[in-house]
NUMI-854420 format. One record per residue: x, y, z of N, C-alpha, C, O, CB in turn. Coordinates in steps of 0.2 Angstrom, whole numbers, plus 2048, in hexadecimal, padded with zeros to 3 digits. Atoms other than C-alpha are relative to their C-alpha. Glycine has a CB too. Layout:
# residues N
- X,Y,Z,X,Y,Z,X,Y,Z,X,Y,Z,X,Y,Z
...
END
This chain:
# residues 212
- 804,7FA,800,800,800,800,804,806,800,80A,806,803,7FB,800,806
- 7FD,7F9,7FF,805,812,7FD,7FB,805,801,7F6,805,7FE,804,801,7F9
- 805,7FB,7FE,7FC,821,804,804,807,801,80A,807,802,7FC,7FE,806
- 7FD,7F9,800,7FF,834,804,7FA,805,803,7F5,803,801,803,802,7FA
- 803,7FA,7FE,7F8,844,80C,7F8,800,800,7F5,7FC,7FB,802,805,7FC
- 807,7FF,800,7E6,848,810,7FE,806,7FD,802,80B,7FC,7FD,800,808
- 802,7FB,804,7DC,854,806,7FE,806,805,7FC,805,80B,7FA,7FE,7FC
- 802,7FA,7FC,7D8,866,80D,7F9,800,801,7F7,802,807,803,806,7FD
- 807,800,7FF,7C6,864,80A,7FD,7F9,800,800,7F4,7FD,7FD,804,7FA
- 803,807,800,7BA,855,80E,805,7FB,803,805,7F5,800,7FE,7FE,7F9
- 7FB,804,7FE,7C8,84E,818,7FD,7F9,803,800,7F4,802,804,803,806
- 803,806,7FD,7BD,842,822,7FD,7FB,7FB,7FE,7F5,7FC,7FA,802,805
- 803,805,805,7B5,83B,813,806,7FD,7FC,805,7F6,7FB,7FC,805,7FA
- 7FA,803,803,7C6,838,80B,803,7FA,804,805,7F5,802,805,805,7FE
- 7FD,805,7FB,7CC,82F,81B,7FC,7FA,800,7FE,7F4,800,800,803,807
- 804,806,800,7BD,824,81B,800,7FC,7F9,800,7F6,7FA,7F8,802,801
- 7FF,804,806,7BF,820,809,806,7FC,7FF,806,7F7,7FC,800,805,7FA
- 7F9,804,800,7D1,81B,80C,7FF,7FA,804,802,7F4,802,805,804,803
- 801,806,7FC,7CB,80F,819,7FC,7FA,7FC,7FD,7F5,7FC,7FC,801,807
- 804,805,804,7BE,807,80D,805,7FD,7FA,804,7F7,7F9,7FA,804,7FC
- 7FB,802,806,7CC,806,7FF,804,7FB,803,806,7F5,800,804,806,7FD
- 7FC,805,7FD,7D7,7FD,80B,7FD,7F9,802,800,7F4,801,804,803,807
- 804,806,7FE,7CA,7F1,811,7FE,7FC,7F9,7FF,7F6,7F9,7F9,802,803
- 801,803,806,7C5,7ED,7FF,807,7FD,7FD,806,7F7,7FB,7FD,805,7FA
- 7FA,803,802,7D7,7EA,7FA,803,7FA,804,805,7F5,801,806,806,800
- 7FE,806,7FC,7DB,7DE,808,7FB,7FB,7FF,7FD,7F5,7FF,7FF,802,808
- 805,805,801,7CB,7D5,804,801,7FD,7F9,801,7F7,7F8,7F9,802,800
- 7FF,802,807,7CF,7D4,7F1,807,7FF,7FE,808,7FD,7F8,7FD,805,7FB
- 7F9,801,802,7E2,7D2,7F2,801,7F8,7FE,7FD,7F4,801,804,801,806
- 7FC,7FB,803,7EB,7CE,7E8,7FE,802,7F9,802,804,7F5,807,7FD,7FF
- 803,7FF,806,7E0,7CF,7D9,7FE,807,7FE,7FD,809,7F8,7FA,7FC,7FF
- 804,7F9,801,7D9,7E1,7DB,804,806,803,806,806,809,7F9,800,803
- 7FD,7F9,7FD,7E2,7F2,7DC,7FA,805,801,7F6,805,7FE,805,803,7FA
- 805,7FB,7FE,7D8,7FF,7E5,804,807,801,809,807,804,7FD,7FE,807
- 7FD,7FA,800,7DC,811,7E3,7FB,806,802,7F5,806,800,803,802,7F8
- 804,7FA,7FD,7D6,821,7EC,802,806,7FC,808,808,7FD,800,801,807
- 7FE,7F9,803,7D6,831,7E1,7FD,806,803,7F7,806,805,7FE,7FF,7F8
- 802,7F9,7FD,7D5,842,7E9,7FF,805,7FA,804,807,7F8,805,803,805
- 801,7FC,806,7CD,84C,7DB,800,807,801,800,80B,7FC,7F9,7FE,7FD
- 7FF,7F9,7FE,7CF,85C,7E4,808,802,7FE,80A,808,7FE,7FF,802,807
- 7F9,7FF,802,7E2,85A,7DF,801,7FC,7FA,805,7F7,7FA,805,7FE,806
- 800,804,806,7E1,854,7CD,807,7FF,7FE,809,7FA,7FA,7FC,803,7FA
- 7F9,801,802,7F4,856,7CA,804,7FB,803,808,7F8,801,803,807,800
- 7FD,806,7FC,7F8,84A,7D7,7FB,7FC,804,7FB,7FC,80A,806,803,805
- 806,803,7FD,7E8,841,7DA,800,7FA,804,7FC,7F9,809,7FB,7FF,7FA
- 800,807,7FC,7ED,830,7E0,802,801,807,808,803,808,805,7FB,7FC
- 7FF,7FF,7F8,7EB,831,7F3,803,7FA,803,806,7FA,808,7FA,803,803
- 7FE,807,7FE,7ED,81E,7F6,7FF,7FB,7FB,7FB,7FC,7F7,7FC,7FF,807
- 800,805,805,7F0,80F,7EC,802,7F9,804,807,7F9,807,805,801,7FA
- 7FF,806,7FD,7EE,7FD,7F3,801,7FA,7FB,7FD,7FB,7F6,7FB,7FF,805
- 7FF,805,804,7F4,7ED,7EB,802,803,7F9,7FF,801,7F4,7FA,7FB,7FF
- 7FE,7FC,806,7FD,7F7,7DE,802,7FC,7FA,807,7F8,7FA,806,805,802
- 7FF,804,806,7FC,7EE,7CD,801,804,7FA,804,802,7F5,7F9,7FC,7FF
- 7FF,7FC,805,7FD,7FD,7C2,806,804,800,808,807,7FB,7FA,805,7FF
- 7F9,7FD,800,80E,803,7C7,7FF,808,801,804,80B,7FF,804,7FE,7FB
- 801,7F9,7FF,807,814,7CB,802,802,807,804,7FE,80B,7F9,803,7FF
- 7FE,7FE,7F9,80C,81F,7DA,7FC,805,803,7F8,808,7FF,807,803,7FF
- 804,7FA,7FC,804,82A,7E7,803,806,7FD,809,807,7FD,801,7FF,808
- 7FE,7FA,803,804,83B,7E0,7FF,801,7F9,800,806,7F6,807,802,802
- 801,800,807,801,836,7CE,7F9,804,7FE,7F5,804,803,800,7F9,7FD
- 806,7FC,801,7F4,841,7C5,7FA,7FC,7FF,7FA,7F5,7FE,801,804,7F9
- 806,803,801,7E2,83D,7C2,7FF,7FD,7F9,803,7FF,7F5,7FA,805,801
- 801,803,807,7DC,832,7B4,7FB,804,7FC,7F9,809,7FE,7FE,7F8,801
- 805,7FC,804,7D1,837,7A6,7F9,800,803,7F5,805,803,800,7FC,7F9
- 806,800,7FC,7C2,831,7B0,800,805,805,7FA,808,806,7FF,7F9,803
- 800,7FB,7FB,7C7,83B,7BE,7FF,807,7FE,7FC,80B,801,807,800,804
- 801,7F9,803,7C9,84B,7B4,7F9,801,7FD,7F7,807,7FE,805,801,7FA
- 807,7FF,802,7B8,848,7AC,7FB,801,805,7F7,805,805,7FE,7F9,7FC
- 805,7FF,7FA,7B0,847,7BD,801,807,803,7FC,80A,805,802,7FB,805
- 7FE,7F9,7FE,7B9,857,7C2,7FC,805,7FC,7FA,80A,7FF,807,801,800
- 803,7FB,804,7B2,860,7B3,7F9,800,7FF,7F6,805,7FD,803,7FF,7F9
- 807,801,801,7A1,859,7B3,7FD,7FD,806,7FE,7F7,807,7FE,7FC,7FA
- 803,803,7FA,797,856,7C3,7FA,7FC,7FE,7F8,7F8,803,7FD,806,805
- 805,805,802,78A,84D,7B9,803,7F9,7FD,7FF,7F5,7FB,7FB,803,7FB
- 7FD,806,802,797,840,7B4,7FD,7FA,804,7FD,7FA,80A,808,801,800
- 802,806,7FD,791,82E,7B8,804,7FF,807,80A,7FF,807,800,7FA,7FC
- 7FD,801,7FA,795,82A,7CA,803,7F9,801,809,7F9,804,7FB,801,806
- 7FD,806,800,798,818,7C7,801,7FD,7F9,7FC,7FD,7F5,7FC,7FB,804
- 7FE,803,806,7A1,810,7B8,803,7F9,802,808,7F9,804,804,805,7FB
- 7FE,806,7FD,7A2,7FE,7BB,802,7FB,7FA,7FF,7FB,7F5,7FA,7FC,804
- 7FE,806,804,7AB,7EF,7B3,802,802,7F9,800,7FF,7F4,7FA,7FB,800
- 7FE,7FE,807,7B3,7F8,7A4,807,7FD,7FF,80B,7FC,803,800,808,7FF
- 7F9,804,801,7C2,7F0,79B,805,805,800,805,80B,7FF,7FF,7FE,7F8
- 7FA,7FC,7FF,7D3,7F7,79F,806,7FC,7FF,806,7F6,7FE,800,803,807
- 7FA,804,801,7E5,7F2,79E,806,804,805,806,80A,805,802,800,7F9
- 7FA,7FE,7FC,7F5,7F4,7A9,805,802,7FB,805,800,7F5,802,7FB,805
- 7FB,7FD,804,805,7FC,7A2,803,7FA,7FC,805,7FB,7F6,805,804,804
- 7FD,805,803,80C,7EB,79E,7FC,7FC,7FB,7FE,7F6,7F9,803,7FB,805
- 805,803,804,7FD,7E6,794,7FB,7FB,803,7F7,7F8,800,804,7FC,7FB
- 805,804,7FD,7F4,7DB,7A1,7F9,803,800,7F8,809,801,802,7FF,807
- 807,7FD,800,7E1,7DC,79F,7FE,801,807,7FF,7FD,80B,7FC,7FA,7FC
- 803,7FF,7F9,7D7,7E3,7AD,7F9,802,7FF,7F7,804,7F9,804,806,803
- 807,7FD,800,7C5,7E7,7B1,800,805,806,802,804,80C,7FB,7FA,802
- 800,7FB,7FB,7C2,7F7,7BA,7F9,803,802,7F5,802,7FE,805,806,7FD
- 806,7FD,7FE,7B5,800,7C4,802,807,803,807,807,807,7FC,7FC,805
- 7FF,7F9,7FD,7B5,813,7C8,7FA,803,803,7F5,803,800,803,805,7FA
- 806,7FE,7FD,7AA,81A,7D5,802,808,802,807,809,806,7FF,7FC,807
- 7FF,7F9,7FE,7A9,82D,7D7,7FD,802,807,7F8,7FF,809,7FD,805,7FB
- 802,7FE,7F9,7A7,835,7E9,7FF,807,800,803,80B,7FE,805,7FD,805
- 802,7F9,800,79E,845,7EB,801,803,807,800,7FF,80C,7F9,801,7FE
- 7FF,7FC,7FA,7A2,852,7F8,7F9,803,803,7F4,801,800,805,805,800
- 807,7FE,7FD,795,85B,803,7FD,805,7FB,7F7,807,7FC,802,804,807
- 804,7FB,804,792,868,7F5,7FE,7FC,7F9,7FC,800,7F5,805,805,7FE
- 802,804,806,78F,85A,7E8,805,7FF,7FB,803,7FC,7F6,7FA,803,7FD
- 7FA,800,805,79F,85C,7DE,804,7F9,802,804,7F7,807,804,806,800
- 7FC,806,7FF,7AA,84D,7DB,807,802,804,80A,807,801,802,7FC,7F9
- 7FA,7FE,7FC,7B8,84E,7E8,805,7FA,800,80B,7FA,802,7FE,802,807
- 7FC,806,7FF,7BF,83C,7E7,7FD,7FA,7FB,7F8,7FB,7F9,800,7FD,807
- 802,806,804,7BE,82B,7DD,803,7FA,803,809,7FA,806,802,801,7F9
- 7FD,807,7FE,7C0,819,7E3,800,7FC,7FA,7FB,7FB,7F7,7FC,7FD,806
- 7FF,804,806,7C7,80E,7D5,802,7F9,802,807,7F9,806,804,804,7FB
- 7FE,807,800,7C8,7FB,7D4,803,7FE,7FA,7FF,7FE,7F5,7FB,7FC,803
- 7FD,803,806,7D4,7F3,7C7,801,7F9,801,806,7F7,805,806,804,7FE
- 7FF,807,7FF,7D3,7E0,7C6,804,7FD,7FB,803,7FE,7F5,7F9,7FC,801
- 7FB,803,805,7E1,7D7,7BE,7FD,7F9,7FE,7FB,7F5,802,807,7FE,804
- 803,805,803,7D9,7CA,7B3,804,7FA,7FE,802,7F5,7FC,7FC,802,7FA
- 7FB,805,803,7E9,7C0,7AF,7FF,7FA,804,7FF,7F4,801,807,803,802
- 801,807,7FC,7E7,7B3,7BD,7FA,7FD,7FE,7FA,7F7,7FE,801,802,808
- 806,803,802,7D5,7B0,7B9,800,7FD,7F9,7FD,7F8,7F8,7FA,805,801
- 7FF,803,806,7DA,7AE,7A7,804,7F9,800,802,7F4,7FD,803,805,7FB
- 7FC,806,7FF,7E7,7A1,7AD,7FC,7FB,803,7FD,7F5,801,806,802,804
- 804,805,7FD,7DA,798,7B7,7FC,7FD,7FB,7FB,7F7,7FA,7FC,803,806
- 804,803,805,7CF,797,7A8,804,7FC,7FB,802,7F6,7F9,7FD,806,7FC
- 7FB,805,804,7DE,790,79E,801,7FA,803,801,7F4,800,806,804,7FF
- 7FF,807,7FC,7E1,783,7AC,7FA,7FC,7FF,7FA,7F6,7FE,801,802,807
- 806,804,801,7CF,77E,7AB,7FF,7FD,7F9,7FE,7F7,7F8,7FA,804,801
- 800,802,807,7D0,77D,798,805,7FA,7FF,803,7F5,7FB,801,805,7FB
- 7FB,805,800,7E0,773,79A,7FD,7F9,803,7FE,7F4,800,806,802,803
- 802,806,7FC,7D8,767,7A6,7FA,7FC,7FC,7FA,7F6,7FC,7FD,802,807
- 806,803,803,7C8,764,79C,802,7FE,7F8,7FD,7FB,7F5,7FA,804,800
- 7FF,801,807,7D1,763,78B,801,7F8,7FE,804,7F4,802,807,803,7FE
- 7FF,807,802,7CF,752,782,802,7FF,7F8,803,7FA,7F6,7F9,7FD,800
- 7FE,800,807,7D3,757,770,808,800,7FF,80B,802,804,7FD,805,7FC
- 7F9,800,801,7E5,756,768,801,806,7FB,7FD,807,7F6,803,7FA,7FC
- 7FF,7FA,804,7EC,766,761,802,7FF,7F9,806,7FA,7F8,805,805,804
- 7FE,801,807,7ED,768,74F,807,803,7FE,809,807,802,7FB,805,7FB
- 7F9,7FD,802,7FE,76B,746,800,807,7FF,7FB,80A,7FC,802,7FC,7FA
- 800,7F8,801,803,77D,746,802,802,7F9,806,7FE,7F6,805,803,805
- 7FE,7FD,807,805,787,736,806,804,801,809,805,807,7FA,805,7FE
- 7FA,7FD,800,814,790,731,801,807,803,806,809,806,803,800,7FA
- 800,7F9,7FE,810,7A2,735,7FC,802,806,7F8,7FE,808,7FE,805,7FA
- 804,7FE,7FA,80A,7AB,744,7FA,805,7FE,7FA,80B,7FF,805,804,805
- 806,7FC,801,7F9,7B0,73E,7FC,802,807,7FE,7FF,80C,7FB,7FC,7FC
- 803,7FF,7FA,7ED,7B7,74B,7FD,7FA,804,7FE,7FA,80A,7FA,805,7FF
- 802,806,7FD,7E6,7A6,74E,806,7FC,803,805,7FA,809,7FC,7FC,7FB
- 7FA,803,7FD,7F7,79F,751,803,804,806,806,801,80B,805,7FF,7FB
- 7FE,7FC,7FB,7FC,7AD,75C,7FC,7FF,806,7FE,7FE,80C,7FF,808,7FF
- 804,802,7FA,7ED,7A9,767,801,7F9,802,801,7F8,808,7F8,801,7FD
- 7FF,807,7FE,7F1,797,767,807,800,804,807,7FC,809,801,7FB,7FA
- 7FA,800,7FD,803,79B,76C,7FF,803,807,802,801,80C,805,805,7FD
- 801,7FD,7FA,7FD,7A7,77A,7FC,7FB,805,7FE,7FA,80B,7FC,806,7FF
- 804,805,7FC,7F1,799,780,804,7FB,803,804,7F9,808,7FA,7FD,7FC
- 7FB,806,7FE,7FF,78C,781,804,803,806,806,7FF,80A,804,7FE,7FA
- 7FC,7FD,7FA,809,798,78C,7FC,801,806,7FE,800,80B,803,807,7FE
- 805,7FF,7FA,7FA,79C,797,7FF,7F9,803,7FF,7F9,809,7FA,803,7FE
- 801,807,7FD,7F7,789,799,806,7FE,804,806,7FB,809,7FE,7FB,7FB
- 7FA,802,7FC,809,786,79E,801,804,806,803,801,80C,807,802,7FB
- 800,7FC,7F9,809,794,7AB,7FB,7FE,805,7FC,7FE,80B,7FF,808,7FE
- 806,802,7FC,7F8,78F,7B1,802,7F9,804,800,7F9,80A,7FA,7FF,7FD
- 7FE,807,7FD,7FF,77D,7B5,805,801,806,805,7FD,80A,803,7FC,7FB
- 7FC,7FE,7FA,80B,786,7C1,7FD,805,804,801,808,808,807,802,7FD
- 803,7FB,7FC,7FF,792,7C8,803,807,800,804,80A,805,7FF,7FE,807
- 7FC,7F9,801,808,7A1,7C1,7FD,803,7FA,7F9,800,7F6,807,7FE,7FF
- 801,7FC,806,806,7AE,7B4,806,7FF,7FB,80B,7FE,7FD,7FE,808,801
- 7FA,800,805,811,7AE,7A4,806,804,802,80B,802,801,7FD,801,7F9
- 7FA,7FB,7FE,81B,7BD,7AA,803,7FE,806,808,801,808,7FD,807,800
- 7FD,802,7F9,81E,7B5,7BB,804,7FA,800,807,7F8,805,7FB,800,805
- 7FC,806,801,827,7A6,7B4,807,801,801,80A,806,7FF,7FF,7FD,7F9
- 7F8,800,7FE,839,7A3,7BB,804,7FE,7FA,801,7FB,7F5,801,7FC,806
- 7FC,802,806,847,7A0,7AF,800,7F9,7FE,7FF,7F7,7F8,808,802,802
- 800,807,801,847,78D,7B1,7F9,7FE,7FD,7F8,7FA,7F9,801,7FC,806
- 807,801,802,834,78D,7AE,7FF,803,7F9,7FC,800,7F5,7FB,803,804
- 800,7FD,807,836,798,79F,803,7FC,7FB,801,7FB,7F5,803,807,800
- 7FC,805,805,843,78C,797,7FC,7FA,7FF,7FC,7F8,7F9,807,7FF,804
- 804,806,801,837,77E,79A,7FA,802,7FB,7F8,7FD,7F7,7FD,7FD,807
- 806,7FE,804,829,788,792,803,800,7F8,7FF,7FE,7F4,7FE,807,802
- 7FE,7FF,807,834,78C,782,801,7F9,7FD,800,7F7,7F8,807,803,800
- 7FF,807,803,839,779,781,7F9,7FD,7FE,7F8,7FA,7F9,803,7FC,806
- 807,802,801,826,775,782,7FD,803,7F9,7FA,7FF,7F5,7FB,801,806
- 802,7FC,806,822,782,775,804,7FD,7F9,801,7FC,7F4,801,807,800
- 7FC,803,806,830,77B,769,7FD,7F9,7FE,7FD,7F8,7F9,808,800,802
- 802,807,801,82A,769,76B,7F9,801,7FC,7F7,7FC,7F8,7FF,7FC,807
- 807,7FF,803,818,76F,766,800,803,7F9,7FB,803,7F6,7FC,804,805
- 7FF,7FD,807,81F,778,757,7FF,808,800,7FF,80B,7FB,7FB,7FD,7FB
- 801,7F9,800,81B,78A,75D,806,804,7FE,805,809,7FA,7FD,802,806
- 7FA,7FC,801,82D,790,75C,802,800,7F9,807,803,7F7,805,7FE,805
- 7FE,800,807,82E,78B,74A,7FC,805,7FC,7FE,806,7F6,7FF,7F9,7FD
- 804,7FB,804,822,798,745,803,807,7FF,807,809,804,7F9,801,803
- 7FD,7FA,801,827,7A9,73E,7FE,805,806,7F8,805,808,7FE,803,7F9
- 801,7FB,7FB,829,7B7,74B,7FE,7FD,807,7FC,800,80C,7FB,805,7FE
- 802,803,7FA,826,7AA,759,804,803,806,802,804,80B,801,7F8,800
- 7FC,7FE,7FB,835,7B0,763,7FE,807,803,7FD,808,809,807,801,7FE
- 802,7FA,7FE,82F,7C2,763,7F9,800,804,7F8,803,809,7FF,805,7FA
- 807,800,7FC,81D,7BD,768,801,7FD,807,7FD,7FF,80B,7FC,7FB,7FB
- 7FF,803,7F9,823,7B2,776,803,805,805,801,805,80B,804,7F9,800
- 7FD,7FB,7FC,82E,7BF,77D,7FC,805,802,7FC,807,808,806,803,7FC
- 805,7FB,7FF,821,7CC,77C,7FB,7FE,806,7F9,802,80A,7FD,803,7FA
- 806,803,7FC,814,7C1,785,803,7FF,807,800,7FF,80C,7FD,7FA,7FD
- 7FD,802,7F9,821,7BC,793,803,806,803,805,806,809,805,7FB,7FF
- 7FD,7FA,7FD,828,7CE,795,807,800,800,80A,803,804,7FD,801,807
- 7F8,801,801,83A,7C9,790,802,802,7F9,7FE,802,7F4,802,7F9,803
- 7FD,7FE,806,845,7CE,782,801,7F9,7FB,801,7F4,7FE,807,803,800
- 7FF,806,805,847,7C3,772,806,7FC,801,807,7F6,800,7FF,802,7F9
- 7FA,803,7FE,859,7C0,777,7FF,7FB,806,803,7F6,806,805,805,801
- 801,805,7FB,853,7B8,787,7FD,7FA,7FE,7FE,7F4,800,7FC,803,806
- 803,806,803,848,7AC,77D,805,7FC,7FD,805,7F6,7FD,7FA,802,7FC
- 7FB,803,804,856,7A8,772,805,7FC,805,807,7F6,804,804,804,7FC
- 7FC,803,7FB,861,7A4,781,7FC,7FA,803,7FF,7F4,804,802,805,806
- 804,805,7FD,853,79A,789,7FF,7FA,7FB,7FF,7F4,7FE,7F9,802,802
- 801,805,805,851,790,779,806,7FC,7FF,805,7F6,7FD,7FD,803,7FA
- 7FA,804,801,863,78B,778,802,7FB,806,805,7F6,805,806,805,7FF
- 7FE,804,7FA,864,784,78A,7FC,7FA,800,7FD,7F6,805,7FF,804,806
END
């Protein structure tokens, strides 16, 4: 958790909102980031951030939603379950709740950002467990369909180890590359670049892993 300064106005409200945010974060940890935005200070709006998944910092500026609420008091108070993404490309589901002060203006926002990666991996694990068919031979190029198949194979490998693709250790990554080579994925054009991007490592790292 990271937290910073109280607001000059509506201090009690912001303090209570911080308690709510901390409680939600502890309940939904580690899947959900909870952020308190002080909209009376838009240039450094983030007042507190729990389960930091987005790599933002206390004192960072307001988001587009926050600025929209500041400019329009009729802006929707709750925007729930909208698609979002973290800086490294991980998919997220977000909810933003505007908090009004005693004069009816938006003074704060409570935002929840859920990392969908683990849930996608659980889904991949279930698919792996229930799979009864044999995979078709791979084609030569990385078409969109083949990219999806490659990503799915990586997800399934990580899910069997209860991890995300980007959290795989070096030895696990080498085992993954070996498995992908056996399945024929690494013979496809641009496979090294695609695997490296999905794992969050350089293409040279993939080449080294493939040689070992």
